[in-house]
N, CA, C and O atoms as a GROMACS GRO file, in nm:
protein
  512
    1MET      N    1   6.413   3.084   2.764
    1MET     CA    2   6.389   2.943   2.763
    1MET      C    3   6.246   2.909   2.801
    1MET      O    4   6.190   2.813   2.748
    2SER      N    5   6.185   2.984   2.888
    2SER     CA    6   6.047   2.957   2.929
    2SER      C    7   5.951   2.984   2.813
    2SER      O    8   5.846   2.920   2.804
    3LEU      N    9   5.986   3.077   2.725
    3LEU     CA   10   5.904   3.104   2.607
    3LEU      C   11   5.900   2.983   2.516
    3LEU      O   12   5.794   2.954   2.459
    4LYS      N   13   6.008   2.913   2.499
    4LYS     CA   14   6.011   2.793   2.418
    4LYS      C   15   5.927   2.682   2.481
    4LYS      O   16   5.859   2.609   2.410
    5LYS      N   17   5.931   2.669   2.613
    5LYS     CA   18   5.852   2.568   2.682
    5LYS      C   19   5.703   2.594   2.665
    5LYS      O   20   5.625   2.502   2.644
    6ILE      N   21   5.666   2.720   2.675
    6ILE     CA   22   5.524   2.756   2.660
    6ILE      C   23   5.479   2.729   2.518
    6ILE      O   24   5.372   2.672   2.497
    7SER      N   25   5.556   2.770   2.420
    7SER     CA   26   5.514   2.750   2.282
    7SER      C   27   5.512   2.601   2.246
    7SER      O   28   5.426   2.558   2.169
    8ARG      N   29   5.605   2.523   2.301
    8ARG     CA   30   5.605   2.379   2.274
    8ARG      C   31   5.484   2.311   2.340
    8ARG      O   32   5.422   2.224   2.279
    9ALA      N   33   5.452   2.348   2.460
    9ALA     CA   34   5.336   2.293   2.530
    9ALA      C   35   5.208   2.331   2.456
    9ALA      O   36   5.118   2.248   2.441
   10ARG      N   37   5.200   2.454   2.411
   10ARG     CA   38   5.082   2.499   2.335
   10ARG      C   39   5.070   2.422   2.204
   10ARG      O   40   4.960   2.383   2.164
   11PHE      N   41   5.184   2.400   2.137
   11PHE     CA   42   5.185   2.324   2.012
   11PHE      C   43   5.133   2.182   2.034
   11PHE      O   44   5.055   2.131   1.953
   12ILE      N   45   5.175   2.118   2.141
   12ILE     CA   46   5.130   1.982   2.171
   12ILE      C   47   4.979   1.980   2.198
   12ILE      O   48   4.909   1.890   2.152
   13LYS      N   49   4.929   2.078   2.273
   13LYS     CA   50   4.785   2.087   2.301
   13LYS      C   51   4.705   2.106   2.171
   13LYS      O   52   4.602   2.043   2.152
   14ILE      N   53   4.754   2.193   2.085
   14ILE     CA   54   4.685   2.217   1.958
   14ILE      C   55   4.688   2.092   1.871
   14ILE      O   56   4.588   2.058   1.807
   15LYS      N   57   4.801   2.025   1.871
   15LYS     CA   58   4.814   1.902   1.793
   15LYS      C   59   4.711   1.798   1.840
   15LYS      O   60   4.643   1.738   1.757
   16TYR      N   61   4.701   1.776   1.970
   16TYR     CA   62   4.603   1.679   2.022
   16TYR      C   63   4.460   1.726   2.002
   16TYR      O   64   4.371   1.644   1.980
   17LEU      N   65   4.436   1.854   2.010
   17LEU     CA   66   4.302   1.908   1.985
   17LEU      C   67   4.261   1.884   1.841
   17LEU      O   68   4.146   1.848   1.814
   18ILE      N   69   4.352   1.902   1.748
   18ILE     CA   70   4.323   1.878   1.606
   18ILE      C   71   4.297   1.729   1.582
   18ILE      O   72   4.202   1.693   1.513
   19LEU      N   73   4.380   1.643   1.640
   19LEU     CA   74   4.359   1.499   1.625
   19LEU      C   75   4.225   1.456   1.686
   19LEU      O   76   4.155   1.373   1.627
   20PHE      N   77   4.191   1.509   1.801
   20PHE     CA   78   4.064   1.475   1.864
   20PHE      C   79   3.946   1.522   1.778
   20PHE      O   80   3.847   1.450   1.763
   21THR      N   81   3.955   1.642   1.723
   21THR     CA   82   3.849   1.695   1.637
   21THR      C   83   3.832   1.609   1.513
   21THR      O   84   3.719   1.578   1.475
   22LEU      N   85   3.941   1.570   1.450
   22LEU     CA   86   3.933   1.483   1.332
   22LEU      C   87   3.872   1.347   1.368
   22LEU      O   88   3.791   1.294   1.293
   23PHE      N   89   3.911   1.293   1.480
   23PHE     CA   90   3.857   1.165   1.526
   23PHE      C   91   3.705   1.176   1.544
   23PHE      O   92   3.631   1.089   1.498
   24CYS      N   93   3.660   1.281   1.612
   24CYS     CA   94   3.515   1.300   1.633
   24CYS      C   95   3.442   1.319   1.501
   24CYS      O   96   3.333   1.265   1.482
   25PHE      N   97   3.501   1.394   1.411
   25PHE     CA   98   3.438   1.417   1.282
   25PHE      C   99   3.422   1.287   1.204
   25PHE      O  100   3.316   1.260   1.148
   26ILE      N  101   3.528   1.206   1.202
   26ILE     CA  102   3.523   1.079   1.130
   26ILE      C  103   3.428   0.982   1.198
   26ILE      O  104   3.358   0.907   1.130
   27LEU      N  105   3.424   0.983   1.329
   27LEU     CA  106   3.338   0.892   1.404
   27LEU      C  107   3.190   0.928   1.389
   27LEU      O  108   3.106   0.840   1.372
   28LEU      N  109   3.157   1.056   1.395
   28LEU     CA  110   3.018   1.099   1.395
   28LEU      C  111   2.961   1.122   1.256
   28LEU      O  112   2.839   1.129   1.241
   29MET      N  113   3.044   1.133   1.154
   29MET     CA  114   2.995   1.158   1.018
   29MET      C  115   2.899   1.049   0.970
   29MET      O  116   2.795   1.086   0.915
   30PRO      N  117   2.925   0.920   0.986
   30PRO     CA  118   2.828   0.820   0.939
   30PRO      C  119   2.695   0.827   1.014
   30PRO      O  120   2.591   0.798   0.954
   31LEU      N  121   2.694   0.865   1.140
   31LEU     CA  122   2.570   0.876   1.215
   31LEU      C  123   2.481   0.986   1.160
   31LEU      O  124   2.359   0.972   1.156
   32LYS      N  125   2.542   1.095   1.120
   32LYS     CA  126   2.467   1.208   1.066
   32LYS      C  127   2.391   1.167   0.939
   32LYS      O  128   2.276   1.207   0.922
   33ASN      N  129   2.453   1.090   0.852
   33ASN     CA  130   2.393   1.054   0.724
   33ASN      C  131   2.311   0.927   0.728
   33ASN      O  132   2.241   0.896   0.631
   34SER      N  133   2.316   0.852   0.836
   34SER     CA  134   2.248   0.723   0.838
   34SER      C  135   2.097   0.737   0.833
   34SER      O  136   2.030   0.646   0.785
   35HIS      N  137   2.042   0.846   0.880
   35HIS     CA  138   1.896   0.863   0.878
   35HIS      C  139   1.845   0.905   0.742
   35HIS      O  140   1.727   0.885   0.713
   36ALA      N  141   1.930   0.961   0.659
   36ALA     CA  142   1.886   1.011   0.530
   36ALA      C  143   1.888   0.905   0.421
   36ALA      O  144   1.836   0.927   0.312
   37VAL      N  145   1.947   0.790   0.448
   37VAL     CA  146   1.959   0.686   0.347
   37VAL      C  147   1.825   0.616   0.328
   37VAL      O  148   1.765   0.568   0.424
   38LYS      N  149   1.780   0.612   0.205
   38LYS     CA  150   1.656   0.543   0.170
   38LYS      C  151   1.687   0.437   0.067
   38LYS      O  152   1.770   0.458  -0.022
   39SER      N  153   1.620   0.325   0.079
   39SER     CA  154   1.635   0.221  -0.022
   39SER      C  155   1.498   0.180  -0.071
   39SER      O  156   1.396   0.213  -0.009
   40THR      N  157   1.496   0.109  -0.181
   40THR     CA  158   1.370   0.065  -0.239
   40THR      C  159   1.302  -0.035  -0.147
   40THR      O  160   1.367  -0.127  -0.096
   41CYS      N  161   1.175  -0.018  -0.128
   41CYS     CA  162   1.098  -0.110  -0.045
   41CYS      C  163   1.082  -0.242  -0.119
   41CYS      O  164   1.050  -0.243  -0.238
   42ASP      N  165   1.105  -0.352  -0.051
   42ASP     CA  166   1.092  -0.484  -0.110
   42ASP      C  167   1.033  -0.578  -0.006
   42ASP      O  168   1.015  -0.539   0.109
   43PHE      N  169   1.004  -0.701  -0.046
   43PHE     CA  170   0.944  -0.796   0.047
   43PHE      C  171   1.034  -0.830   0.164
   43PHE      O  172   0.986  -0.876   0.268
   44GLN      N  173   1.164  -0.809   0.150
   44GLN     CA  174   1.256  -0.839   0.259
   44GLN      C  175   1.248  -0.737   0.372
   44GLN      O  176   1.291  -0.764   0.483
   45HIS      N  177   1.193  -0.618   0.343
   45HIS     CA  178   1.181  -0.515   0.445
   45HIS      C  179   1.051  -0.531   0.522
   45HIS      O  180   0.944  -0.545   0.463
   46LYS      N  181   1.061  -0.530   0.651
   46LYS     CA  182   0.941  -0.540   0.734
   46LYS      C  183   0.868  -0.407   0.740
   46LYS      O  184   0.745  -0.403   0.751
   47GLU      N  185   0.942  -0.299   0.734
   47GLU     CA  186   0.882  -0.167   0.742
   47GLU      C  187   0.916  -0.086   0.618
   47GLU      O  188   1.033  -0.068   0.584
   48CYS      N  189   0.813  -0.038   0.554
   48CYS     CA  190   0.829   0.053   0.441
   48CYS      C  191   0.751   0.179   0.474
   48CYS      O  192   0.665   0.179   0.561
   49PHE      N  193   0.782   0.286   0.404
   49PHE     CA  194   0.717   0.413   0.428
   49PHE      C  195   0.680   0.478   0.296
   49PHE      O  196   0.744   0.454   0.193
   50THR      N  197   0.577   0.560   0.299
   50THR     CA  198   0.532   0.629   0.177
   50THR      C  199   0.617   0.753   0.154
   50THR      O  200   0.665   0.817   0.247
   51GLU      N  201   0.635   0.785   0.026
   51GLU     CA  202   0.709   0.904  -0.015
   51GLU      C  203   0.606   1.012  -0.048
   51GLU      O  204   0.512   0.986  -0.124
   52ALA      N  205   0.622   1.129   0.005
   52ALA     CA  206   0.525   1.238  -0.011
   52ALA      C  207   0.511   1.280  -0.158
   52ALA      O  208   0.609   1.286  -0.232
   53GLY      N  209   0.386   1.308  -0.197
   53GLY     CA  210   0.359   1.364  -0.328
   53GLY      C  211   0.327   1.266  -0.438
   53GLY      O  212   0.275   1.305  -0.542
   54TYR      N  213   0.356   1.139  -0.419
   54TYR     CA  214   0.327   1.039  -0.522
   54TYR      C  215   0.178   1.006  -0.523
   54TYR      O  216   0.115   0.999  -0.418
   55PRO      N  217   0.120   0.986  -0.643
   55PRO     CA  218  -0.018   0.940  -0.649
   55PRO      C  219  -0.026   0.791  -0.620
   55PRO      O  220   0.063   0.714  -0.656
   56ALA      N  221  -0.134   0.751  -0.554
   56ALA     CA  222  -0.161   0.610  -0.528
   56ALA      C  223  -0.309   0.588  -0.555
   56ALA      O  224  -0.393   0.665  -0.510
   57CYS      N  225  -0.339   0.481  -0.629
   57CYS     CA  226  -0.477   0.455  -0.670
   57CYS      C  227  -0.525   0.322  -0.612
   57CYS      O  228  -0.446   0.233  -0.582
   58TYR      N  229  -0.657   0.313  -0.597
   58TYR     CA  230  -0.717   0.191  -0.542
   58TYR      C  231  -0.709   0.074  -0.641
   58TYR      O  232  -0.700  -0.042  -0.600
   59GLN      N  233  -0.711   0.105  -0.772
   59GLN     CA  234  -0.702   0.003  -0.876
   59GLN      C  235  -0.574   0.024  -0.956
   59GLN      O  236  -0.534   0.137  -0.983
   60LYS      N  237  -0.511  -0.086  -0.993
   60LYS     CA  238  -0.386  -0.078  -1.068
   60LYS      C  239  -0.407  -0.011  -1.204
   60LYS      O  240  -0.320   0.064  -1.250
   61ILE      N  241  -0.520  -0.037  -1.268
   61ILE     CA  242  -0.546   0.020  -1.400
   61ILE      C  243  -0.546   0.173  -1.396
   61ILE      O  244  -0.503   0.237  -1.492
   62ASP      N  245  -0.593   0.231  -1.286
   62ASP     CA  246  -0.598   0.378  -1.277
   62ASP      C  247  -0.458   0.439  -1.267
   62ASP      O  248  -0.430   0.541  -1.330
   63ILE      N  249  -0.370   0.377  -1.189
   63ILE     CA  250  -0.234   0.431  -1.179
   63ILE      C  251  -0.159   0.409  -1.310
   63ILE      O  252  -0.075   0.491  -1.348
   64GLN      N  253  -0.187   0.300  -1.380
   64GLN     CA  254  -0.125   0.276  -1.510
   64GLN      C  255  -0.171   0.380  -1.611
   64GLN      O  256  -0.091   0.433  -1.688
   65LYS      N  257  -0.302   0.410  -1.612
   65LYS     CA  258  -0.354   0.513  -1.703
   65LYS      C  259  -0.293   0.649  -1.671
   65LYS      O  260  -0.258   0.725  -1.761
   66TYR      N  261  -0.281   0.679  -1.544
   66TYR     CA  262  -0.223   0.808  -1.504
   66TYR      C  263  -0.084   0.825  -1.565
   66TYR      O  264  -0.057   0.928  -1.627
   67TYR      N  265   0.003   0.727  -1.548
   67TYR     CA  266   0.139   0.738  -1.601
   67TYR      C  267   0.142   0.729  -1.754
   67TYR      O  268   0.230   0.787  -1.817
   68GLN      N  269   0.047   0.658  -1.812
   68GLN     CA  270   0.037   0.656  -1.959
   68GLN      C  271   0.003   0.795  -2.010
   68GLN      O  272   0.064   0.842  -2.107
   69PHE      N  273  -0.093   0.862  -1.946
   69PHE     CA  274  -0.130   0.998  -1.988
   69PHE      C  275  -0.014   1.096  -1.965
   69PHE      O  276   0.004   1.188  -2.044
   70ILE      N  277   0.062   1.078  -1.859
   70ILE     CA  278   0.178   1.163  -1.835
   70ILE      C  279   0.280   1.145  -1.948
   70ILE      O  280   0.334   1.243  -2.000
   71ASP      N  281   0.306   1.020  -1.985
   71ASP     CA  282   0.401   0.992  -2.094
   71ASP      C  283   0.354   1.050  -2.226
   71ASP      O  284   0.436   1.095  -2.307
   72GLU      N  285   0.224   1.050  -2.249
   72GLU     CA  286   0.167   1.101  -2.374
   72GLU      C  287   0.144   1.252  -2.369
   72GLU      O  288   0.088   1.308  -2.463
   73GLN      N  289   0.186   1.316  -2.262
   73GLN     CA  290   0.167   1.461  -2.244
   73GLN      C  291   0.020   1.502  -2.239
   73GLN      O  292  -0.014   1.615  -2.276
   74LYS      N  293  -0.067   1.414  -2.194
   74LYS     CA  294  -0.209   1.444  -2.176
   74LYS      C  295  -0.231   1.475  -2.027
   74LYS      O  296  -0.290   1.397  -1.953
   75LEU      N  297  -0.180   1.590  -1.988
   75LEU     CA  298  -0.175   1.626  -1.846
   75LEU      C  299  -0.313   1.647  -1.784
   75LEU      O  300  -0.333   1.614  -1.667
   76GLU      N  301  -0.408   1.702  -1.860
   76GLU     CA  302  -0.542   1.724  -1.807
   76GLU      C  303  -0.610   1.591  -1.775
   76GLU      O  304  -0.678   1.578  -1.672
   77MET      N  305  -0.593   1.494  -1.861
   77MET     CA  306  -0.653   1.362  -1.837
   77MET      C  307  -0.585   1.294  -1.717
   77MET      O  308  -0.652   1.228  -1.638
   78ALA      N  309  -0.455   1.310  -1.705
   78ALA     CA  310  -0.383   1.252  -1.591
   78ALA      C  311  -0.431   1.316  -1.461
   78ALA      O  312  -0.454   1.246  -1.362
   79GLU      N  313  -0.444   1.447  -1.460
   79GLU     CA  314  -0.491   1.517  -1.341
   79GLU      C  315  -0.633   1.476  -1.303
   79GLU      O  316  -0.666   1.468  -1.185
   80SER      N  317  -0.717   1.451  -1.403
   80SER     CA  318  -0.855   1.412  -1.373
   80SER      C  319  -0.860   1.278  -1.299
   80SER      O  320  -0.950   1.255  -1.218
   81ILE      N  321  -0.765   1.190  -1.328
   81ILE     CA  322  -0.762   1.061  -1.259
   81ILE      C  323  -0.722   1.078  -1.114
   81ILE      O  324  -0.790   1.026  -1.025
   82ILE      N  325  -0.615   1.151  -1.088
   82ILE     CA  326  -0.568   1.160  -0.950
   82ILE      C  327  -0.650   1.257  -0.866
   82ILE      O  328  -0.644   1.253  -0.743
   83ASN      N  329  -0.727   1.344  -0.930
   83ASN     CA  330  -0.814   1.434  -0.854
   83ASN      C  331  -0.947   1.369  -0.817
   83ASN      O  332  -1.023   1.425  -0.738
   84ASP      N  333  -0.976   1.253  -0.872
   84ASP     CA  334  -1.098   1.180  -0.839
   84ASP      C  335  -1.075   1.103  -0.710
   84ASP      O  336  -1.002   1.003  -0.709
   85GLU      N  337  -1.136   1.147  -0.600
   85GLU     CA  338  -1.115   1.085  -0.470
   85GLU      C  339  -1.162   0.940  -0.464
   85GLU      O  340  -1.121   0.866  -0.375
   86ASN      N  341  -1.246   0.900  -0.558
   86ASN     CA  342  -1.292   0.761  -0.562
   86ASN      C  343  -1.191   0.669  -0.632
   86ASN      O  344  -1.205   0.547  -0.628
   87LYS      N  345  -1.090   0.729  -0.695
   87LYS     CA  346  -0.990   0.650  -0.767
   87LYS      C  347  -0.852   0.656  -0.703
   87LYS      O  348  -0.786   0.554  -0.687
   88CYS      N  349  -0.808   0.777  -0.666
   88CYS     CA  350  -0.669   0.795  -0.623
   88CYS      C  351  -0.657   0.895  -0.508
   88CYS      O  352  -0.749   0.972  -0.479
   89VAL      N  353  -0.541   0.890  -0.445
   89VAL     CA  354  -0.504   0.988  -0.342
   89VAL      C  355  -0.359   1.028  -0.366
   89VAL      O  356  -0.285   0.959  -0.437
   90LYS      N  357  -0.319   1.138  -0.306
   90LYS     CA  358  -0.177   1.176  -0.305
   90LYS      C  359  -0.121   1.137  -0.170
   90LYS      O  360  -0.179   1.166  -0.066
   91LEU      N  361  -0.007   1.070  -0.172
   91LEU     CA  362   0.055   1.024  -0.048
   91LEU      C  363   0.114   1.142   0.029
   91LEU      O  364   0.176   1.232  -0.028
   92THR      N  365   0.092   1.139   0.160
   92THR     CA  366   0.143   1.249   0.244
   92THR      C  367   0.287   1.228   0.286
   92THR      O  368   0.357   1.325   0.316
   93GLY      N  369   0.332   1.105   0.288
   93GLY     CA  370   0.472   1.078   0.320
   93GLY      C  371   0.493   1.031   0.463
   93GLY      O  372   0.422   1.073   0.556
   94ASN      N  373   0.591   0.944   0.480
   94ASN     CA  374   0.633   0.888   0.607
   94ASN      C  375   0.523   0.811   0.680
   94ASN      O  376   0.527   0.797   0.802
   95GLU      N  377   0.426   0.760   0.604
   95GLU     CA  378   0.326   0.672   0.664
   95GLU      C  379   0.377   0.529   0.651
   95GLU      O  380   0.434   0.491   0.549
   96LYS      N  381   0.358   0.451   0.754
   96LYS     CA  382   0.405   0.313   0.753
   96LYS      C  383   0.322   0.233   0.654
   96LYS      O  384   0.198   0.234   0.660
   97ALA      N  385   0.389   0.162   0.564
   97ALA     CA  386   0.321   0.087   0.458
   97ALA      C  387   0.367  -0.058   0.460
   97ALA      O  388   0.478  -0.090   0.502
   98PHE      N  389   0.278  -0.146   0.413
   98PHE     CA  390   0.307  -0.288   0.407
   98PHE      C  391   0.292  -0.336   0.263
   98PHE      O  392   0.182  -0.334   0.207
   99LEU      N  393   0.401  -0.380   0.205
   99LEU     CA  394   0.402  -0.426   0.067
   99LEU      C  395   0.326  -0.557   0.054
   99LEU      O  396   0.345  -0.649   0.133
  100GLN      N  397   0.238  -0.565  -0.047
  100GLN     CA  398   0.158  -0.686  -0.068
  100GLN      C  399   0.188  -0.753  -0.202
  100GLN      O  400   0.182  -0.875  -0.212
  101ASP      N  401   0.220  -0.673  -0.303
  101ASP     CA  402   0.244  -0.729  -0.436
  101ASP      C  403   0.328  -0.630  -0.515
  101ASP      O  404   0.332  -0.511  -0.483
  102LYS      N  405   0.394  -0.680  -0.617
  102LYS     CA  406   0.465  -0.590  -0.709
  102LYS      C  407   0.459  -0.650  -0.848
  102LYS      O  408   0.469  -0.771  -0.867
  103SER      N  409   0.443  -0.561  -0.945
  103SER     CA  410   0.435  -0.608  -1.083
  103SER      C  411   0.454  -0.491  -1.178
  103SER      O  412   0.389  -0.387  -1.165
  104GLY      N  413   0.545  -0.509  -1.272
  104GLY     CA  414   0.565  -0.411  -1.378
  104GLY      C  415   0.601  -0.271  -1.332
  104GLY      O  416   0.554  -0.174  -1.392
  105GLY      N  417   0.680  -0.257  -1.229
  105GLY     CA  418   0.719  -0.125  -1.182
  105GLY      C  419   0.620  -0.062  -1.085
  105GLY      O  420   0.640   0.050  -1.040
  106PHE      N  421   0.514  -0.134  -1.053
  106PHE     CA  422   0.413  -0.086  -0.960
  106PHE      C  423   0.410  -0.176  -0.837
  106PHE      O  424   0.448  -0.293  -0.843
  107VAL      N  425   0.365  -0.121  -0.725
  107VAL     CA  426   0.353  -0.198  -0.602
  107VAL      C  427   0.213  -0.182  -0.544
  107VAL      O  428   0.151  -0.076  -0.554
  108LYS      N  429   0.166  -0.290  -0.484
  108LYS     CA  430   0.039  -0.288  -0.412
  108LYS      C  431   0.075  -0.289  -0.264
  108LYS      O  432   0.155  -0.370  -0.219
  109PHE      N  433   0.014  -0.198  -0.189
  109PHE     CA  434   0.050  -0.185  -0.049
  109PHE      C  435  -0.069  -0.137   0.034
  109PHE      O  436  -0.165  -0.080  -0.017
  110GLY      N  437  -0.058  -0.161   0.162
  110GLY     CA  438  -0.154  -0.109   0.257
  110GLY      C  439  -0.083  -0.008   0.347
  110GLY      O  440   0.038  -0.014   0.364
  111ILE      N  441  -0.159   0.082   0.403
  111ILE     CA  442  -0.104   0.182   0.494
  111ILE      C  443  -0.161   0.155   0.633
  111ILE      O  444  -0.280   0.130   0.649
  112ARG      N  445  -0.074   0.159   0.730
  112ARG     CA  446  -0.114   0.132   0.868
  112ARG      C  447  -0.231   0.222   0.908
  112ARG      O  448  -0.226   0.344   0.891
  113GLY      N  449  -0.335   0.160   0.962
  113GLY     CA  450  -0.451   0.235   1.008
  113GLY      C  451  -0.560   0.255   0.904
  113GLY      O  452  -0.664   0.314   0.935
  114ARG      N  453  -0.539   0.208   0.784
  114ARG     CA  454  -0.640   0.219   0.678
  114ARG      C  455  -0.679   0.080   0.632
  114ARG      O  456  -0.596  -0.011   0.629
  115ASN      N  457  -0.805   0.063   0.596
  115ASN     CA  458  -0.856  -0.067   0.553
  115ASN      C  459  -0.861  -0.082   0.401
  115ASN      O  460  -0.940  -0.161   0.350
  116VAL      N  461  -0.779  -0.009   0.330
  116VAL     CA  462  -0.778  -0.016   0.184
  116VAL      C  463  -0.636  -0.045   0.137
  116VAL      O  464  -0.539  -0.027   0.211
  117THR      N  465  -0.626  -0.090   0.013
  117THR     CA  466  -0.495  -0.108  -0.048
  117THR      C  467  -0.481  -0.012  -0.166
  117THR      O  468  -0.579   0.033  -0.223
  118PHE      N  469  -0.357   0.017  -0.199
  118PHE     CA  470  -0.326   0.112  -0.305
  118PHE      C  471  -0.226   0.050  -0.401
  118PHE      O  472  -0.153  -0.043  -0.368
  119TRP      N  473  -0.225   0.107  -0.522
  119TRP     CA  474  -0.122   0.077  -0.622
  119TRP      C  475  -0.049   0.208  -0.650
  119TRP      O  476  -0.111   0.314  -0.660
  120ALA      N  477   0.083   0.198  -0.663
  120ALA     CA  478   0.164   0.317  -0.695
  120ALA      C  479   0.293   0.271  -0.762
  120ALA      O  480   0.322   0.152  -0.769
  121LYS      N  481   0.370   0.368  -0.812
  121LYS     CA  482   0.503   0.338  -0.865
  121LYS      C  483   0.590   0.287  -0.751
  121LYS      O  484   0.566   0.320  -0.634
  122ARG      N  485   0.688   0.207  -0.783
  122ARG     CA  486   0.779   0.153  -0.681
  122ARG      C  487   0.848   0.264  -0.600
  122ARG      O  488   0.875   0.248  -0.482
  123GLU      N  489   0.875   0.375  -0.666
  123GLU     CA  490   0.944   0.487  -0.599
  123GLU      C  491   0.859   0.551  -0.490
  123GLU      O  492   0.911   0.629  -0.410
  124ALA      N  493   0.730   0.521  -0.486
  124ALA     CA  494   0.642   0.579  -0.386
  124ALA      C  495   0.663   0.520  -0.249
  124ALA      O  496   0.613   0.576  -0.150
  125LEU      N  497   0.735   0.409  -0.239
  125LEU     CA  498   0.765   0.347  -0.111
  125LEU      C  499   0.916   0.338  -0.093
  125LEU      O  500   0.989   0.314  -0.189
  126PHE      N  501   0.960   0.356   0.028
  126PHE     CA  502   1.102   0.340   0.058
  126PHE      C  503   1.118   0.268   0.192
  126PHE      O  504   1.026   0.266   0.274
  127ALA      N  505   1.233   0.210   0.211
  127ALA     CA  506   1.266   0.141   0.336
  127ALA      C  507   1.383   0.212   0.402
  127ALA      O  508   1.468   0.270   0.335
  128ARG      N  509   1.384   0.206   0.533
  128ARG     CA  510   1.497   0.267   0.607
  128ARG      C  511   1.587   0.161   0.660
  128ARG      O  512   1.687   0.191   0.725
   0.00000   0.00000   0.00000
């Protein structure tokens, strides 16, 4: 009879342990993914951030030409635009940015700590 009591007590402990584990998993799962969610930066967001690897140019015409050359498969001409430090830079990512204008799939923005503005594709900025 004591063997049945021990196995029943153990069963109850395991049952509550499983329920507690599931509860913690369900409770903590949204917290784990909440930092990875990115949305498109818009005027409603006070804080936007740059996405690493995207080109950003000082003049809108330069970023438009860059993507035009990419679409036309003129990769050497596209590279010459973004490699010119007087025209464009590559974004390093996670820099705080302030949206100033948007037009035709492009955004004009400033980066905290810099006295210049840039134009880039909308995907180059995200909000958390």
